[in-house]
N, C-alpha and C positions, 0 to 999 in steps of 0.2 A: 113635250113627253118623248118625241121621236128623238130629239137631241139627248135627254136622259139616257135613253136606251143604248144610243149609240156612244155616249160616254161610259156608260156602264160597261158596255162590251169592251171598249178600249182599256178599261181601267182593271177588269177582273178577269175577263176571259183571255186575253192575250198573256197576261203574266202567268196565269195558270199552265197556258200551252207551253210557255218557255221554261216553266219550272224544271221538269225532268232534265232537258238539254242543258240547263246552268248547272246543275249539281253534278252532271257527267262530265261537263268540261273543265270545272275547276273545284276540286274538294275544299280548297281554302274558303270559297265562298260560304259553304256550309258552316264552317267554324265562324264567321263574321256574322252570319246571320243568327246563330245559335245565340252568341253573346249580346248581339243588338235586340233581337226579339225578346229575350229574356229579360234584359234590362228595361224595354219598354213596358212590358207586362208587369213588372215589379213596380214601376213608377205609378201605376195605376191601383195594383194590388195592394200597396202599402197603406192606401187610403182606407182600405177594409181591414188593416192589421194582419196581413199575411203576405207572403211572398212565394216565388218557386225557386228551386235550385236548379232542376234538370227538366228542360222544357219538354222532352217527349215522354218523361215519366210522371211529373206532376200533374200533367192534364189528362191522364188516363182514366181515372175515375169520373171525369166531368165535373166534379164540384168546383174546383178553383177556374175551370173554364166558363161556367156559368157566373161565378162570382165577378170574374173579369168583365163580361158583357154587361152585367148590371151596373158596374161602377162607371164604365166608359159610355153607356147609353143613358144612364140615370132611369132606367125601367126595370120593374121587377119581372122575372121570368118564372116559369112554372116551378113548383116546388120540386128539389131534387130528390133522388131515391138515396137513402143512407145504407143500403146493403153493401156487402163487400164481393157478391158475386158478379161474373162477368155481365149477365144480363142487367143488373143494376147499372153497372158503368156504362154499357151502350144506351141504355134508356137516358141517362144524363148528358152523353155527349150528343145524342139526336136532339134532344131539347135544345142545346146551345146552337147546333147547326140548323134547325128550324127558325130559331130566332134570327140567325144571320140571314137566311133566306127570306124572312119577313121582311127585312130591309132592302129588299131588291137585288140581293146578291145572288148570282147563281154559282153554286159550288159545283165544279168540275171534277170528277174522280176522286172526291174527298169524302170518304164513308166513315160512319161512327167505329166500324169494327178497326180500320187502320189506325185511328186515334187511340183506341183501347189497346191495340196491340204494340204501342209505342213505335208506330212508322214515323221515322225522323222526316222523311221527305214530306209525307202528308201532313204532319203537325206543323212543319215551317210554313207549308203552302196556306193551312188554314189561318195561321197568325198573321201571315202578309195579307191574306184577303180581309182579315178585321182591321189592320192598320190602314189599309187602302180605304175602306169604307168610313171609319170613325175618325182617322187623323189627316187624312190627304184629300179625300173627295170633296170636302166643304171649303178647301182653298180657293179663293177666287181673286184674281188680281187683273183687272182691266179686261174683263169678258173672258178671261182664260181661267181654266179650273184645274183642279187635281195636279198632276205632275207638271202640266206646262205653266199653271199659275204659280206653283211653288218654286219653279226654275226661274220664272220672270221676277218674282219677288227677290230671290237670291241675287239675281244680276243688277236690280236696281239698287239694293242696299250696299253691295260690294263695288258698284262702279266707281266711286271717287279713290279707290284704293290701288296703289301700285303693285304690280305682280300678281294681281288677282283677275281671273277671267273665267267665270264659271259658264260652262257651256253644256255640261251634263252633271249627272250624279255618279260619277266614277273617279276618272283620272283628274278631273278639274279640282278635286279636293285633297289629292295625294300630299301636296306640300304643306297643308295645315292652315295656310294663309287665308283661305275662304272662311273657315270657322271663326279664326281670330278677328277677321274684319267684321263678320255679322255682330260679334259680341262688343267690339270697339265702337262700331256704329251706333249701338243703343246704349251700351254703358262703358264710355271711354275711360272712367275712372279704374276698371277692372284690369285693363291690358295696356302696356306700354307698347303700342304698335310699332312705333319707330325702331325699337332695338330688335325686332323680329328680322330673320334672314331666310330667303328662299331656300338656300342650300343646307338648312338645318330642320327638315320636316319633322323629325321626331320631337324635337323640343316645341315647335309650333303647335304639332297636334296634341301633346300632352299638357300644353299650357292652356289651350282651349277647352280641352276636356276637363281639366281640373278645375279651372274658373267657372264653367258651366254648371259642375256638380256642387261647388261650395256656394256660389252666389246666386245661381239662376235657377237652382233646384232641378235641374235637368241630369238624370243619372248618365253615368258613363257608360256608353252603349257600345264602343268601339276600343280597339286595341291600336295604338300608333303603331306598333311594329308591324301588325297584320295588314294594315293599310300601305305603309311602305313597303313591305316585302310582296305586295301582291301586284302584278303588273296591272292588272285592272280590278279595282276594288269592287266589292259587290254593291251593285245600284240599289237595291232593296234596303240594305243596310243603312247606306248613306241617305237615302230616301227619308227613312224611319227617324233617323237621328236629326236631320236637317228640319223635318216637319216639327219637332219639338221646340226648335228656336223659334219658328214661325209663330207658334201658338204661344210662346212665353212673350214676344216681343210685340205682336201684332196689336193688343188692345192696350197696351202701357204707354205707347208714345203720346197720344192725345191727352190723356189724364195727366201725364207727368208735366206737359207744358203749361197746364192750367194750373196744376198744383204748385209749381215752382213759383209762379207769381205771389199766390197767396202766401205761401210758405215764406216767401222773402220779407214780405211785410210783417207777417206774424212773428218772424224770427226777430226782426230788429225791435219790436214792441216786447217780446218775451226777454231779449237780452236786457233791454232796460229795466224792466220789471224785477228780473233776476238780480241786476246790479243794486237795485234800491232794497231788496230783501236780503241780499248779502251785508249790504251796509247795516242795515238795521240790526241784523243777527250779530254781525261782527262787533259793532258798538256795544250792543247790549252786552255780550259775553266779556267783552275786554273790561266794561265798568263793572260787571260782577266781580270779574277776578280782582280788579283793584279793591273794591269793597271787602273782599274776604281776606286779602293779603295785608292791608294796614293794620288791622287789630292784631294780627300775628306779629308784625314788626314791633309793634310798640308795647308788646308785652314783655315785662322785665321781672317777672317772678321767678326767682332762682329755683333750680331743682336740687334734690337731697343727694342725688348720686352723681359720680363722675360719668357714668354711662348715659345718663339721661341729658346732660348738659353736652356731652360729646354728640349726642344724636342731635340736639338743637343746632349745633356748630355744623354739623353734616347737612341737616335741613337747609339751614341758610345758604350753604356752599351749593347745593343742589339747586336752591332758588335761583342763585346768580348765575350758575352755569347751565341750568336744564330749563327752567321754567320762565326766568325773565326774558332772555334773548328772543324766544319766539313771540312774546307780547310785544317786545319792540318792534319787531318785524310786522306783527299784525297792526300796530298803531300807525306803522309807516304806509302799510298797504291800504289801510283805511283812508288815509288821506288822499292817496293816490286815486283810489275807486271813486271817492266822492268827487274830485277834479274831473274824472274820466266821464263820469255820469253826467255831469253839468254840462260838458261839453257835447255829447251826444244828444241830449234832450234840445239844446240850442240850435243845433243842426238839423234836427228833426221838427223844428218849429212847435215843441213841446214846452210846457212850462218848467221852471227850474224846480229841482227837487228840494223839499224841506223836511229833514229829519224830525222824528218825534221829539217831544219835549224832553230835555236832559240829554240828548244824544247828539247834539251839535259838535262839531270839530274843537270848538272853544271848551264844552264841556269835558270832553275828554283829556284835553291839555291840563285843564285844571286838577283833574282827578289824578293825572300822571305826577304832578307835581308834589301833590300830597304824599303819593308813594314813595318818592324819592326822599322827602323830608323825614318821614317814618324809618326809612331804611338807614340813615346816618347814624352813627354810634352804635347801632346794634350789635356789629360784629366785634366791636372793642369790649362791650359789656360781657359778651358771651366768653371771650378769652379771659378777662379778669376773673370770672366765676370759675371758669375750669382751672385756673391756678390755684384758687382758694380750696377748691373740693379737693385738689390732687395732694395737698399737704394733709388734710384730714383722712382722704382714703388711705395714705401711707402708714398713718399711726394705726387706724382701724385694721387694715390687713396684717400689719405687724403683731397687733393684739390678737387676731384671729388665728395667724400661724402658730404662735407661742401657746395659745390656749388649746388649739388643736393638737399639737405635739404632746402638751401635758395630759390632756384629755384621752389621747390614745395610748398613752403610757399607763394611765391609771385605769383604763377600761379592763375590769374583770379582776382588779387588785383586791377589791374589797371581798367579792365572792371567794377569791383564793384564799384570803387571810381568814375568813369565815368557816371554809369548810373543815371537817373535823376528818380528814383521811388518815390521820395518825391513829384514830381509833381501832382501825382495820389493818394498819400497815404491819409488817415484820420488823424485826430489829434492824435489819440492813436498810429497810425502807426509811424507818425513823432516823436513823444516822444520816440518810441522803436528805430527808427533809429538812433537818438542822442545817446541814451545809447549805442547802438551798436558801433556807430563810436568812442565814448570815449574808449571803450575797444580796439578798433583796434589801435587807437593812443598810447596806452599803450604798446601794443603788437610791434609796429612798433620800439619804442623806445628800446626795449629789444633786437631786431634783430640788432642792430647797431654793436655790439661787433663781431658778426659772419661775417659781410662784412668786418670788419678790419682784421679778421684772414684769410679770402679768398684772400685778395690783398697781405699780408705778405707772404703766402705760394707760390703764382705766382711768387713773386719778388725772391724768394729762387731758385725755379726752374729755372728760368732765369740765375742765377749765377752760376748754377751747370751744364749748357749746356744741359738741358733735350731734347731729341730728338723732341717731341711734343710741344715745347715752344709756337709757333704761335697760336695753338688752345687754349692753356692755356689762352694766354694774351688776346685773343679775347672774350673768355668766361668771364674773369674777368673784362674786359672793360664794357660788356654787362650788367653785374650784377651792377656795379657801377653806369653805367647812369640811369639803371631802378630805383636804390634806390634814386636817385635824383628827379626822376619823381613822384615816390610814395610820397614824401614829399611835392611838390608842390599841387598834386592831393588832398591830405588828407585836406590842410587848405582850399582849394576851396570848398570841400564839406561840411566843418563845417558851412561856412558862408551861403550856400544855404539853409542848415537844419534849421538853427536859423530864417532866414527870412521868410520861409515858417510856421513855427510853430506860429509866431505871427498871421499871417493872417488866420490860420485855426482856432486859438482860437475865433476870433471874429466871424466867420462864424458858428463855433459849437453853440455860444450862441444863434443866430438868427434860428438855426436848430431845438435847444430845443425848444425854444418859439412856433415856428410852429408846432412842434409835439404835444405839450400839447394842442393847440387849434383844430388842424385838428382831431385829434383821437375822441372826443367825437361828435365834427360836422359830421364826417364820419359815426360814430355809428347811430346818429340820422337819417342821410339820408338813410342809409341802412335799418333800422327799418322802415322808412316811405315807402322805395319801397317795402319791404317785405309785408307791410299792404295794401298797394294800390294794389299790384298783388295778393295778397292772394284770393284763390278760396273760396268763402264762401258757405255754405250749410245751408239753413234755411228751416224750414217746416211750419213756420206759420206767419201771418202778424206781430205779435208783435216782432218777432226776426229781421224782415227785418227794422223796424222802428228804432230799437236800433243800428243797423248799419249805417242807414242814420244819427242819431244825432252825432255819434262819428266823422263820417266824417266831418261834419260841424265844429266841434270843432277843428280838425286837420288843416283845410285851414285858420283858424284865426291865426294861429302860422307862416305862412310861411314869411311874412315881416320881422320879427325879424332875422329868420333864414337867409335871404339873406344879412343882415347886417354883420352877422358874417362871412359870407363867403368872402365878400369883405375884411374884416380886415386880415383873414388868407392869403389871396392871397398878400395883401401888404408886409407881412413879407418875402414871398417868393421873391417878385421882389426886396426887398432890397439886399438878397443875391446875386442875379444875378448882381446887380449893382457894388457889391464889386469885383466879379468874372472878370467883363468885365474891370473895372478900373485897377487892380493890374495883370491882366492876370494870374489868378490862373487856373490851369488846373484841373477842377472838374470831373475827371472821375468817382468818386463814386457817391452816392446817399446820401440822408439824413439818417444817422446812427439811427436816433430815431425813424423814420417811413418809411414806405414804401407807404404812401399816397402822390401822386403828385398831383399839381394843376390842371392839365388835368382831373385827376379822380374825383377831387371834382366838377370841372365844368361839367364834363360829367353826373355824378350822379344827380347834382342839375337840368340840363335840363330834365334828365329822370323822376324826381319828377314832374316838372312841367306839363309834358306831360302825366302822369299818374293820375292827379287829375280830368280832364274832363272825361276821361275813367272810372273812378270809379262812377262818378255822374250817368253816363247812365246805368252802369251795376246795379246799386241800383234801379233805376227807373224801369228797365225791370224786375227785381225779384219782387218788389212790385206787379206790374201787374199780374205775373203768380202766386204768392200765392194767390191773391183774385180768380183767375179761379179754383185752386185746392180746395179751401175751398167748392166751389159751388159743385164739384164732390164728396167729401167726404160726405156732407149732403145728396146728392141724394142717393148714395149707403147705407148709413147708415139707412135710412129710409126704404129701401125695405128689408135689411138684417134683421132688427129687427122683421119683420113681418114673413119671411119665416123660420127663424131659429127655434123659438118657435113652429111653425105649424109641421115641420118635428119633433121635440122632442115629441109632444103629439102624432103624429100618431104611432111612434115607441112603445110607451107606450101601445096604444090601442091595436096593433097587439100582443104584448106580453101577455096582458090579454085574448085575444080571443084564442091564442094557450093553455093557462092553463085552463080556465074555462072549463065546461063540459056541457054547456048548449044545449039541443037538441041532435039529431043525428049527425053521422059523416058527412052525406050528406048535413044536415043543416048548419053545419060549414063550409063546402068547399063552399056552395052557397055564404054565408055571407062573406067569405074571397075574393071570386072573385069579388063580387060587391065593396068590399073596395080597391081591386087593381085597378079597373077601375078609381075610384075616385083619387087614388094617381097619376095614369098616366095623367089624364086631368089638373093636377096642374103643368106640366112640362113647358109650356110657361112662366110662371112667373120666373122660374129658368133660362131660357134662356135670358129673359129681364136682370136678375141681372149679368149674364155672360158678357153682353153687357157693362153695367156700370163699371164693373170690369177691362174689357179690357182698357176703358178709364182711369181708375186710374192708371194702370200699364204703358201706354204710357206716362202718365204726371209724372212717377216716384215717386208715392205717396206711403209710405211705413207704415203709421200709419193713425189710423182714430179714432178720440176721440169719435165720434158719435155713434158708436157701437162696441160690443166685437166679433161679428161674422166676420171672414174672408171667402173668397171665398172657401179656401181649406176645411174649416169646413162645409161649406153649400154642397160642392161636395161630401166630405166622408159621411155626413149624409144623403143625396139624395141616394147615391149608396147603404149605409146599409139599407135604408128603402125599397129599390126595393128588394135587395137580401134578407131582412127579410120575405117580404111578399111571395115572390116566394118560399123560403124555407119552409115556414109554410103551403102554398098550397100543396107543394109536399108531406110533412109529413102527412098530412091528407088524401091525396091520397093514400100513402102507407099504412096508418092504415086501410084504407077501403079494399085495396087488402089483407092484412094480415088476417084481420076479416074474409073476403069471404072465403080465401084459408084455413084456420085452423078451421073454423066454430066455432069461438069465438062470445059468445053472446053480446048483448049491455050492460048486467050487468057486465060481466066479462071485458069488455073493459073500463068501468066506474071504476070497482074496480082497475085496472091496473092503469089507469090514476090518481086514488086518490093516490095510494101507490107512484107512481114517483113523485107527485108534493108534497107529503109529505117530501120525502127525498132529494128533489131538494131544499137544504135550501138556495142556493144562487140566486135560482129563474132565471137561465140562460137557462132554458129548457134542461139541461144536469147535470148528476149526475157524481161527481168525484168517485175515486176508494173507499174511506171509505163509502161515502154515499150509494153506491151500496153493499157494504158488509152488512152494516146495514139493507138495505131493504131485502136482501137475508134472512138473520137471522130471521127479523121479520114474513117472510113468511114460516118458519119452515125448512130452509135448515141448517143442521148440517154438515160443511165441514172443511177439513184442508186447508193449504197453497197450496198445489198441486192441489186440487179440484178446488179452487178458481182461481188460474191461469189459469186452463183449460177454466173454465168459461169466465174469461177475455178476453183470446185468440178468444173466439167466439163473445162477444158483442163488443169488440175494438180491431179487427184484425191489425188495423193501429198503436196500442200502442200510441194513443193520451193521454190516462190517463182519458177520460170521456166516459159516456155511454148516448146515446142519447134515448130518447122515442121509437123510431122506432126499435133500437137495443133491447131495453128491451121487446118490444112486441114479437119480433122475439123469443128471447131467452124463454120466458114464454110459447109461443106456442108449442115450440119444446120440452121443458120438459114434458108438457102435452102429447104429443105423446109418449114420453119415457115411461111414466107411464103405457099407455095402453100396449105397447109391453111387459113389465115386467109381466102384468096380463095374457097375453097369454103364456108367457113362463112358469108361476107358474102352470097353469092347465096342460099343458103338462107334467110338471115334476111330478105331483101326479099321472097321468095315467101311465108314464112308471116306477115309482118306485114301485108301487104295495105295497106289504107288507114288503118289504127291508127297506124301508125308506130311501134309498139311491141310487144312480145310478153312474154308472162308467163313466170315460171321453169317452171311447170308444163307450158305449152305447149311450150316449149322441149325440155323432157325427153320429152315425149309425142312430138313429130313428129320430133326428130332422132335420130340414132344415140347411143348413151350416151357415147361418147367424144368426138363433136364437141359434145354437149350440155354436158358437164362443162368441156370446154375454154372453151367460149363464157362459160359462167357465172363461171368462175374469172377469166378475163381480163377480163370487163366488169363485174363487180360494183364494183371500187374506183372507177370513173369515173362512176357513176349520178350525174345532176344534182340540185340541189335540188327542182327541180319533177318529178321522175320519179314515175310512179305507182307506188306500194308493190308489191313483189314483182314487178315487171315491168323489162325493159330497152328504152330508146328507141332509135332509130337514130342520134341525135347522139352518145349516149354510147358507142354500140357503135363508130362510125366513130373516134372520139377514142382509144378504148382500142387498135384496131388499128394505126392509121395516124398517130396525134399529132395536134396541132393544127394543123400546116401543111399537112395535106391537106383540112381543112374548107373 
C-alpha cells in the first residue's frame, strides 16, 4: 500500500507540478500534446462511434469525457446531464473527475469550471492524468512499473539495433530509429530496417507513424516535423505514443509463436487439400467443356442465310483464337498440378491422390482426342457453304433491288391515275394534266424492261432452289399484276382528260365574255354607291345647288344600266345550263373575274335604295345652309361695328399716355372717366358672344360678311381693359414718385419729353439702345460695366425694355446720389486741411461708415501715379466725382 501511494505520487503529483512550467518554457510542447492527446482519445472514442476535433472545446460539456472514461475503464459512470446550460456541463465534468479520483488519482489544481471554460492547460493536464492512470501505470517490467517499466521495455526491445540508444522519452526518439526498431522487432515484414539512415529523421519518423497507423491500428499521434524541429520533444507526448506500442505488442508475441507452429502444419494440409479440390474442379470443368463443344463441331446442318453462316465461321474462329487456347493451358496445368500434388503427398508421408472416377489424366487425354477429331473438316465445310449461299444471296439481292426500285416508282401511281382531279380543274390545269399524263405514258413504257428482268431473276431463283422462293414468287406476281392494272388505268385517264378539255374550252369563252362586261359595270356601280354615300360638306347655298343638279343627271342613266345588268346575267345562266347538261363539276370560279351575279344584283339593289336617301339628304342640307347664311350676316353686322371701336379706343389711350397736357392729376381724372365709358360698352360684347355661340353650334367656320372673328374681338377687348388699367397705374406711380422725390412739374415734363423722344417705336417703352442714347444725351459718360449696372436697376427682370416709371425712378435716384457727393466733398475739404490729401484710415475714422466706404469705393480707381500710398488727394477725388470737364 505504501509502495502504491509513493508510486502514485511520483506518477501523478510530480507531472502536475511540472505542468505549468513546461508550458511556459516551450509553447511547441503544447502543440505536440494537443495532437498526441487528441489522437489517443480518438483511438478509444472511435470504439463508441465518435471522436473529437478540438480537445479543449469538445470536452467542455463533459459528455465525451465521460464516454472516454467508460471506454478505457470498461465501467459505467453516472447518468450524464443532457442540458445545455453551464450548470449541466459542470455537473458532467465533476462526475468524470470524481470517477478519476475514485481510481486513486489525486487531481491537483484541476476543477470542473476550468474544463467547462475551455482552459487548454487544465484540459491537457487532465488528459495526461487519465493517460498515466489507464495506459502507463499498469506497465510492469522486472519489478519496475509505469514510466521506468515502459522505458526498460523499450531498451530491451531495441537493444540489438544499431544507432538506437533509448535513455529517455524525448531526445532519444528524435531520429525515428527507436520507433522503427520497435515495429521491426515485432513485425519485421513491415519495415526494411536496413535501408533506414540516422541522418534522415523525417523519413524514419513518417515511416514508423504510417506503418503503425496502417498495420498496427495505432493512430498517428505525433508530427515528424514537430519532433525534428523541437530541441527537446515533449516527454508526455512521446510516452503516450510509445505506450500504444507496448499495449499493441506485449500480448501478441507469445500467442504468435504458438500459432505459427500450428499454422505451418495446417497450411501444408490446407495447401494439399486445395490442390486436390483444384484438380477435381479443373478436370470436371474441362471435361464438361469438351462434352459441350464436340456436338457443336459435329453439327453440319447448313443455314439459310449468309449472315448465319458467316456467324458460324466467326464463332469457329473465336473458338480457335479465344476459347481453345485457355483450355490447352488448363489441360497442361492440370497435369502439372497432378504431378506436384503427388510429390508433396509423398514427401509428407501421405497416401497418393486418386481422382474421382472418369477424371483421371488418361480420361482427359481421351476426351481431348475426340475433340480434335470433331474439329477436323469443320472449317472447310463452313467455307463451302458460304460460297454456295453467296451465289444465291447475290441473285436474291439483285431481285430485291430491282423490285424495290420498281415498287418505289409505282408507289402512288394507281392512286394518281384513279384520282378525278380533272373534274374540278380549270382549262389551263386540264391542259397541264394532259401534258403530265403524256410524260407518264412515256415513263411507263420505259419501265417495261425492268418488269421483264424481275420475272427472269425470280425464275432463276426457283430453278436454284432458293430457300425463300415462295416470298420471291409472291412479290414477282404482285409486280406483274400491278403492271397490267397501271396500263388499263392510264388509257382510262387519257379519255377522261380529253373529254373534259372540250367542255371547259366552251365554258372558258363564256367566262371571258362575262368578265369583259361585268368589270366595267361593277366599277360603275361601285362608283355610284361611293358617290351616293359620300358625305358632302358644303358651306354655301351655291355648293348645295351644284350637288343637286349632278344627282338629277345620275338618275337619268339608271334605265340603260339595268339593261346591261340583265345581259351580263344571261351569259352566266348559259354557263350554268352547260354545267347541268354535261354534269361538269365546277368547283372553281370564273378565272377572269371575282365578280359574281349575286354580287351584281346586290350592288344594283343597293344603288336603287341609295337614290331616294340622297334626295332627302340634299333637301335637308339646302335648308340648313339658308339658316347659316342668316347667322353669318347677323354676326358680321355687329362685329364690323365693335372691332373698329376697340381699335379707336386703343389709339386714344396711347395718345393720352404720351401727351403732356395738364398735371398728372388731370391726366389721372381723364383716364378714369375714359375707363368708365369703356366698361359701359360691355353689354354689346356680351350680345356678340351670344351670336358667336349660335354660329359655333351650327358649325360655321367662315364668314364672308366680316373680317373680325370672336377671338379677335375678345383679345382686343382684354387688351383695351389691360391698357387703360396699366396707364392709370403708371400715372398713379408717377404721382407717388414725384411726391416722394420732390420732383417739380417742370422736371417731370422734361423727363416725359426725353422719354417720348427716344421711344422711337412709340410703344411706351424704350429698348436698350434707345435708353443708352437717352443717357448720353443727358450728359452721362459711362462704360459697359456702368451701363450694365444701370440696366440692372431699371430692368431687374432682364426684359430688354425700360418703362417710363423705371426711367423716372432712376433719374430721381441719380439726383439723390449727386447730393450725397456734394456732402462728401465738403467733408473732404475740412478733413484734408493743408495736406490736400487724406488717408484711408483718417477717412474711416472721421466720417460716418456709409460716407467713408462710399468715398473710398468711388475714389480708389482714380488715384494718380503720384498719389501718396494709402491716401486720396483732392485732384483724384474731384475727378472721380465730377469728371475731367470740371477740373
